[in-house]
DRENDO-1510 file (C-alpha; in Angstrom, 1 decimal, always signed):
<recs>
REC; n; res; u; v; w
REC; 1; UNK; -38.7; -17.7; -115.4 .
REC; 2; UNK; -39.2; -19.6; -112.2 .
REC; 3; UNK; -40.8; -23.1; -112.2 .
REC; 4; UNK; -41.4; -25.0; -109.3 .
REC; 5; UNK; -43.2; -28.6; -109.3 .
REC; 6; UNK; -44.9; -30.0; -106.0 .
REC; 7; UNK; -45.6; -33.7; -105.9 .
REC; 8; UNK; -43.3; -35.8; -107.3 .
REC; 9; UNK; -44.5; -39.6; -107.0 .
REC; 10; UNK; -45.1; -41.9; -110.2 .
REC; 11; UNK; -46.2; -39.6; -112.7 .
REC; 12; UNK; -45.0; -36.7; -110.9 .
REC; 13; UNK; -41.0; -37.2; -110.6 .
REC; 14; UNK; -41.0; -37.9; -114.7 .
REC; 15; UNK; -42.8; -34.9; -115.5 .
REC; 16; UNK; -40.9; -32.5; -113.2 .
REC; 17; UNK; -37.4; -34.0; -114.8 .
REC; 18; UNK; -38.4; -33.7; -118.2 .
REC; 19; UNK; -39.6; -30.6; -117.2 .
REC; 20; UNK; -36.4; -29.3; -116.0 .
REC; 21; UNK; -34.2; -31.1; -118.4 .
REC; 22; UNK; -36.4; -29.2; -121.5 .
REC; 23; UNK; -37.8; -25.8; -120.1 .
REC; 24; UNK; -34.8; -23.5; -120.3 .
REC; 25; UNK; -35.6; -21.9; -116.8 .
REC; 26; UNK; -34.6; -23.1; -113.1 .
REC; 27; UNK; -37.5; -25.7; -111.1 .
REC; 28; UNK; -38.1; -25.7; -107.4 .
REC; 29; UNK; -39.2; -29.0; -106.1 .
REC; 30; UNK; -41.1; -30.8; -103.0 .
REC; 31; UNK; -42.6; -33.7; -102.1 .
REC; 32; UNK; -42.7; -35.6; -98.8 .
REC; 33; UNK; -40.0; -37.9; -99.4 .
REC; 34; UNK; -36.6; -37.3; -100.2 .
REC; 35; UNK; -35.9; -39.9; -102.8 .
REC; 36; UNK; -37.3; -38.6; -105.6 .
REC; 37; UNK; -35.7; -35.1; -104.9 .
REC; 38; UNK; -32.5; -36.8; -104.4 .
REC; 39; UNK; -32.7; -38.2; -107.7 .
REC; 40; UNK; -33.7; -35.0; -110.1 .
REC; 41; UNK; -30.7; -33.1; -108.4 .
REC; 42; UNK; -29.0; -34.4; -110.8 .
REC; 43; UNK; -30.8; -32.6; -113.7 .
REC; 44; UNK; -30.5; -29.7; -111.9 .
REC; 45; UNK; -34.0; -29.7; -109.9 .
REC; 46; UNK; -33.4; -27.6; -106.7 .
REC; 47; UNK; -35.2; -29.2; -103.6 .
REC; 48; UNK; -37.2; -26.8; -101.9 .
REC; 49; UNK; -37.9; -27.6; -97.6 .
REC; 50; UNK; -41.9; -27.2; -98.1 .
REC; 51; UNK; -44.5; -26.6; -100.3 .
REC; 52; UNK; -44.6; -23.0; -99.1 .
REC; 53; UNK; -40.6; -22.6; -100.2 .
REC; 54; UNK; -42.0; -23.2; -103.8 .
REC; 55; UNK; -44.5; -20.5; -103.7 .
REC; 56; UNK; -42.3; -18.2; -103.3 .
REC; 57; UNK; -39.7; -19.6; -105.5 .
REC; 58; UNK; -41.6; -19.9; -108.3 .
REC; 59; UNK; -43.5; -17.5; -111.2 .
REC; 60; UNK; -45.2; -21.1; -112.5 .
REC; 61; UNK; -46.2; -23.6; -109.8 .
REC; 62; UNK; -47.4; -27.0; -111.0 .
REC; 63; UNK; -49.0; -29.6; -108.9 .
REC; 64; UNK; -49.5; -33.3; -109.4 .
REC; 65; UNK; -51.1; -34.4; -106.3 .
REC; 66; UNK; -53.3; -37.6; -105.5 .
REC; 67; UNK; -56.5; -36.3; -105.4 .
REC; 68; UNK; -58.4; -33.3; -104.5 .
REC; 69; UNK; -57.7; -33.8; -100.6 .
REC; 70; UNK; -54.3; -33.3; -101.2 .
REC; 71; UNK; -55.0; -30.7; -103.4 .
REC; 72; UNK; -57.1; -28.3; -101.1 .
REC; 73; UNK; -54.6; -28.9; -99.0 .
REC; 74; UNK; -51.5; -27.5; -100.5 .
REC; 75; UNK; -53.3; -24.5; -102.1 .
REC; 76; UNK; -54.7; -23.6; -98.5 .
REC; 77; UNK; -50.9; -23.6; -97.9 .
REC; 78; UNK; -50.3; -21.6; -101.0 .
REC; 79; UNK; -52.5; -18.6; -101.2 .
REC; 80; UNK; -51.3; -16.6; -98.2 .
REC; 81; UNK; -47.5; -16.8; -100.4 .
REC; 82; UNK; -50.0; -16.0; -103.7 .
REC; 83; UNK; -48.3; -12.8; -105.7 .
REC; 84; UNK; -50.2; -11.5; -108.4 .
REC; 85; UNK; -49.0; -13.0; -111.8 .
REC; 86; UNK; -48.6; -16.0; -111.0 .
REC; 87; UNK; -49.7; -18.8; -112.5 .
REC; 88; UNK; -50.9; -22.4; -110.5 .
REC; 89; UNK; -51.0; -25.7; -112.8 .
REC; 90; UNK; -52.7; -28.5; -111.4 .
REC; 91; UNK; -52.2; -31.9; -113.4 .
REC; 92; UNK; -53.8; -34.0; -110.9 .
REC; 93; UNK; -57.3; -35.2; -111.3 .
REC; 94; UNK; -59.7; -33.2; -109.1 .
REC; 95; UNK; -63.4; -32.8; -108.4 .
REC; 96; UNK; -64.5; -30.3; -110.9 .
REC; 97; UNK; -65.9; -27.9; -108.5 .
REC; 98; UNK; -63.3; -27.8; -106.3 .
REC; 99; UNK; -61.4; -27.1; -109.5 .
REC; 100; UNK; -63.7; -24.0; -109.7 .
REC; 101; UNK; -63.4; -22.7; -106.2 .
REC; 102; UNK; -59.4; -22.7; -106.1 .
REC; 103; UNK; -59.2; -20.9; -109.8 .
REC; 104; UNK; -61.9; -17.8; -107.9 .
REC; 105; UNK; -59.7; -18.1; -104.5 .
REC; 106; UNK; -56.2; -17.4; -106.6 .
REC; 107; UNK; -57.5; -15.2; -109.1 .
REC; 108; UNK; -59.1; -12.8; -106.2 .
REC; 109; UNK; -55.3; -12.6; -105.6 .
REC; 110; UNK; -54.2; -12.0; -108.8 .
REC; 111; UNK; -52.8; -15.7; -109.3 .
REC; 112; UNK; -53.5; -17.6; -112.6 .
REC; 113; UNK; -55.1; -21.2; -112.3 .
REC; 114; UNK; -55.7; -23.6; -114.7 .
REC; 115; UNK; -56.7; -27.9; -114.7 .
REC; 116; UNK; -54.5; -29.4; -117.1 .
REC; 117; UNK; -54.8; -33.3; -115.7 .
REC; 118; UNK; -52.6; -35.5; -117.8 .
REC; 119; UNK; -53.8; -38.8; -119.5 .
REC; 120; UNK; -51.6; -42.3; -119.9 .
REC; 121; UNK; -48.7; -44.5; -118.2 .
REC; 122; UNK; -45.8; -43.6; -116.0 .
REC; 123; UNK; -43.7; -44.5; -119.4 .
REC; 124; UNK; -45.4; -42.4; -121.2 .
REC; 125; UNK; -44.3; -39.4; -119.0 .
REC; 126; UNK; -40.7; -40.5; -118.9 .
REC; 127; UNK; -40.8; -40.1; -122.2 .
REC; 128; UNK; -42.8; -36.6; -122.8 .
REC; 129; UNK; -45.3; -38.8; -124.6 .
REC; 130; UNK; -48.4; -37.8; -122.4 .
REC; 131; UNK; -52.0; -36.6; -123.2 .
REC; 132; UNK; -52.9; -33.0; -120.8 .
REC; 133; UNK; -56.8; -32.0; -121.2 .
REC; 134; UNK; -56.8; -27.9; -120.1 .
REC; 135; UNK; -58.8; -25.6; -118.6 .
REC; 136; UNK; -58.3; -22.3; -118.8 .
REC; 137; UNK; -59.1; -18.7; -120.2 .
REC; 138; UNK; -57.2; -18.9; -123.6 .
REC; 139; UNK; -54.2; -16.2; -122.0 .
REC; 140; UNK; -53.2; -18.5; -119.5 .
REC; 141; UNK; -53.5; -21.7; -121.7 .
REC; 142; UNK; -51.1; -20.2; -124.4 .
REC; 143; UNK; -48.5; -19.1; -121.3 .
REC; 144; UNK; -48.4; -22.6; -120.2 .
REC; 145; UNK; -49.2; -24.9; -123.5 .
REC; 146; UNK; -45.1; -24.6; -124.4 .
REC; 147; UNK; -44.5; -25.6; -120.8 .
REC; 148; UNK; -46.6; -28.5; -120.7 .
REC; 149; UNK; -45.1; -29.9; -124.3 .
REC; 150; UNK; -41.9; -30.7; -122.2 .
REC; 151; UNK; -43.9; -33.8; -121.2 .
REC; 152; UNK; -47.1; -33.6; -123.6 .
REC; 153; UNK; -47.4; -35.6; -126.8 .
REC; 154; UNK; -51.0; -34.2; -127.1 .
REC; 155; UNK; -52.1; -30.7; -125.3 .
REC; 156; UNK; -55.6; -30.1; -125.7 .
REC; 157; UNK; -57.7; -26.8; -124.8 .
REC; 158; UNK; -61.3; -28.1; -123.7 .
REC; 159; UNK; -62.7; -24.9; -122.2 .
REC; 160; UNK; -62.4; -22.5; -119.4 .
REC; 161; UNK; -61.0; -23.5; -116.0 .
REC; 162; UNK; -62.7; -27.0; -115.0 .
REC; 163; UNK; -63.4; -28.1; -118.9 .
REC; 164; UNK; -59.8; -30.2; -118.6 .
REC; 165; UNK; -61.2; -32.2; -115.0 .
REC; 166; UNK; -64.4; -32.6; -117.1 .
REC; 167; UNK; -62.8; -34.3; -119.8 .
REC; 168; UNK; -60.0; -36.4; -118.1 .
REC; 169; UNK; -62.8; -37.4; -115.2 .
REC; 170; UNK; -64.9; -38.9; -118.1 .
REC; 171; UNK; -62.3; -40.2; -119.7 .
REC; 172; UNK; -61.3; -42.3; -117.2 .
REC; 173; UNK; -65.2; -43.5; -116.6 .
REC; 174; UNK; -65.2; -44.6; -119.9 .
REC; 175; UNK; -62.3; -46.7; -119.5 .
REC; 176; UNK; -63.0; -48.2; -116.4 .
REC; 177; UNK; -66.7; -49.3; -117.7 .
REC; 178; UNK; -65.2; -50.6; -120.7 .
REC; 179; UNK; -62.6; -52.7; -119.2 .
REC; 180; UNK; -65.7; -54.7; -117.2 .
REC; 181; UNK; -67.6; -54.9; -120.1 .
REC; 182; UNK; -63.8; -56.5; -121.0 .
REC; 183; UNK; -64.0; -58.6; -118.0 .
REC; 184; UNK; -67.1; -59.6; -118.5 .
REC; 185; UNK; -66.7; -60.5; -121.6 .
REC; 186; UNK; -63.6; -62.8; -120.8 .
REC; 187; UNK; -65.6; -64.2; -117.8 .
REC; 188; UNK; -68.8; -65.6; -119.8 .
REC; 189; UNK; -65.9; -66.7; -122.7 .
REC; 190; UNK; -63.8; -68.9; -120.7 .
REC; 191; UNK; -66.5; -71.0; -118.6 .
REC; 192; UNK; -68.3; -71.3; -122.2 .
REC; 193; UNK; -65.0; -72.9; -123.5 .
REC; 194; UNK; -63.1; -70.1; -125.1 .
REC; 195; UNK; -59.5; -68.9; -124.5 .
REC; 196; UNK; -59.2; -65.5; -123.3 .
REC; 197; UNK; -56.2; -64.3; -125.0 .
REC; 198; UNK; -58.2; -65.9; -128.2 .
REC; 199; UNK; -61.2; -64.3; -127.9 .
REC; 200; UNK; -59.7; -60.3; -127.2 .
REC; 201; UNK; -57.6; -60.9; -129.9 .
REC; 202; UNK; -60.2; -61.6; -132.3 .
REC; 203; UNK; -62.2; -59.1; -131.0 .
REC; 204; UNK; -59.3; -56.5; -131.7 .
REC; 205; UNK; -59.8; -57.5; -135.2 .
REC; 206; UNK; -63.0; -56.3; -135.1 .
REC; 207; UNK; -65.3; -53.4; -134.0 .
REC; 208; UNK; -65.0; -53.6; -130.1 .
REC; 209; UNK; -61.6; -53.2; -130.7 .
REC; 210; UNK; -60.4; -50.5; -128.0 .
REC; 211; UNK; -56.6; -48.8; -126.8 .
REC; 212; UNK; -58.4; -50.7; -123.1 .
REC; 213; UNK; -58.3; -53.8; -124.6 .
REC; 214; UNK; -55.1; -54.0; -126.2 .
REC; 215; UNK; -53.5; -52.5; -123.4 .
REC; 216; UNK; -55.7; -53.4; -120.1 .
REC; 217; UNK; -57.6; -56.9; -121.4 .
REC; 218; UNK; -53.9; -58.2; -123.1 .
REC; 219; UNK; -51.3; -56.7; -121.5 .
REC; 220; UNK; -53.0; -57.0; -117.4 .
REC; 221; UNK; -56.1; -59.4; -117.6 .
REC; 222; UNK; -55.3; -62.1; -119.7 .
REC; 223; UNK; -51.7; -62.5; -117.8 .
REC; 224; UNK; -53.3; -61.9; -114.5 .
REC; 225; UNK; -50.8; -58.9; -113.9 .
REC; 226; UNK; -51.6; -56.2; -112.1 .
REC; 227; UNK; -48.4; -54.9; -110.3 .
REC; 228; UNK; -48.5; -52.4; -107.4 .
REC; 229; UNK; -47.6; -48.7; -108.0 .
REC; 230; UNK; -48.8; -48.5; -110.9 .
REC; 231; UNK; -53.3; -47.0; -111.3 .
REC; 232; UNK; -54.6; -49.2; -108.2 .
REC; 233; UNK; -57.8; -49.8; -108.0 .
REC; 234; UNK; -58.1; -47.0; -104.5 .
REC; 235; UNK; -57.3; -44.6; -107.6 .
REC; 236; UNK; -59.6; -45.5; -109.8 .
REC; 237; UNK; -62.2; -45.5; -107.9 .
REC; 238; UNK; -61.5; -41.9; -106.2 .
REC; 239; UNK; -61.7; -41.0; -109.9 .
REC; 240; UNK; -64.6; -42.6; -111.1 .
REC; 241; UNK; -66.1; -41.3; -107.6 .
REC; 242; UNK; -66.0; -37.8; -109.1 .
REC; 243; UNK; -67.1; -38.6; -112.4 .
REC; 244; UNK; -70.1; -39.6; -110.3 .
REC; 245; UNK; -70.4; -36.9; -108.2 .
REC; 246; UNK; -70.2; -34.7; -111.5 .
REC; 247; UNK; -73.5; -36.5; -113.2 .
REC; 248; UNK; -75.1; -36.2; -109.6 .
REC; 249; UNK; -74.1; -32.5; -109.6 .
REC; 250; UNK; -76.2; -31.9; -113.5 .
REC; 251; UNK; -79.2; -34.5; -112.3 .
REC; 252; UNK; -77.9; -38.1; -113.9 .
REC; 253; UNK; -77.1; -41.7; -112.2 .
REC; 254; UNK; -75.5; -44.0; -114.2 .
REC; 255; UNK; -76.2; -47.1; -113.8 .
REC; 256; UNK; -73.3; -48.2; -115.3 .
REC; 257; UNK; -70.6; -46.4; -114.2 .
REC; 258; UNK; -72.9; -47.5; -110.4 .
REC; 259; UNK; -71.7; -51.2; -111.7 .
REC; 260; UNK; -68.1; -50.1; -111.7 .
REC; 261; UNK; -67.6; -48.2; -108.8 .
REC; 262; UNK; -68.8; -51.6; -106.5 .
REC; 263; UNK; -66.5; -53.8; -108.4 .
REC; 264; UNK; -63.8; -51.3; -107.1 .
REC; 265; UNK; -65.2; -51.5; -104.0 .
REC; 266; UNK; -64.8; -55.3; -103.9 .
REC; 267; UNK; -61.9; -55.6; -105.3 .
REC; 268; UNK; -60.5; -52.8; -102.4 .
REC; 269; UNK; -62.2; -55.6; -99.7 .
REC; 270; UNK; -60.7; -58.1; -101.3 .
REC; 271; UNK; -57.1; -56.8; -100.2 .
REC; 272; UNK; -56.1; -55.7; -103.8 .
REC; 273; UNK; -56.6; -52.1; -103.4 .
REC; 274; UNK; -53.0; -51.2; -104.0 .
REC; 275; UNK; -53.2; -53.7; -107.0 .
REC; 276; UNK; -53.7; -52.3; -110.6 .
REC; 277; UNK; -57.3; -51.4; -111.1 .
REC; 278; UNK; -57.8; -53.7; -114.2 .
REC; 279; UNK; -58.0; -56.4; -111.1 .
REC; 280; UNK; -61.2; -55.9; -110.8 .
REC; 281; UNK; -61.7; -58.7; -113.7 .
REC; 282; UNK; -61.2; -61.0; -110.7 .
REC; 283; UNK; -63.6; -60.1; -108.7 .
REC; 284; UNK; -66.3; -60.5; -112.2 .
REC; 285; UNK; -64.8; -63.9; -112.8 .
REC; 286; UNK; -65.3; -65.3; -109.2 .
REC; 287; UNK; -69.0; -64.2; -110.1 .
</recs>
């Protein structure tokens, strides 16, 4: 089996590295930036000159791209080169309607398509302990699962094509809304006279405990630490808008998600678009 990997950014590079080190098959990679390709050469990843070359060289192609816009553009270049029997796996977070449309287009060329968006941090990508939510038919899922296991500790088959994206988009929506609630609680508590660290450490002992509290709350909001090159406000807003788009398609208006959208928009307007997205708590705190 020959494998390809397109998109070697913050998450893509460590995923590709784990794939190359563990899969036992040749891997060809491509990214617009030369630096990750140079680093991955040390673990045997062959550098392609363009995305089309990856499609030509590989039986299974993984895509880790910033958004649906890039996904659609790259897939437009790959489709004319598609060969019956190939598999394309989207590891990014993409709109559900686009995912299903691309699956239909590739399917017409005899190519299997799966959406397999990943969750957790860059460190989890480095450690090979990501969580992957997969939308695919059972045969495609069975075929790609051993490959996904090279960089993921948890792999969930959510249903047919598009189901992985639905699960991931809802995951991010719930996470963002939870962080909004934490930001609001901290702003109230601080103004009312309670130390923020004391509040969150107390909440962590009760029914308000959560992954968001222990990570985004205690590790980012409390120390006011929102580094660049983490998952940015701009990326979080993109994913939240996918959730709102999906909600609109099924006839729902989500007030809490709309508020989170406004806070992220304000954070970006304040110049914090490239910072780790829990920075929206600054917007809440300033009232």
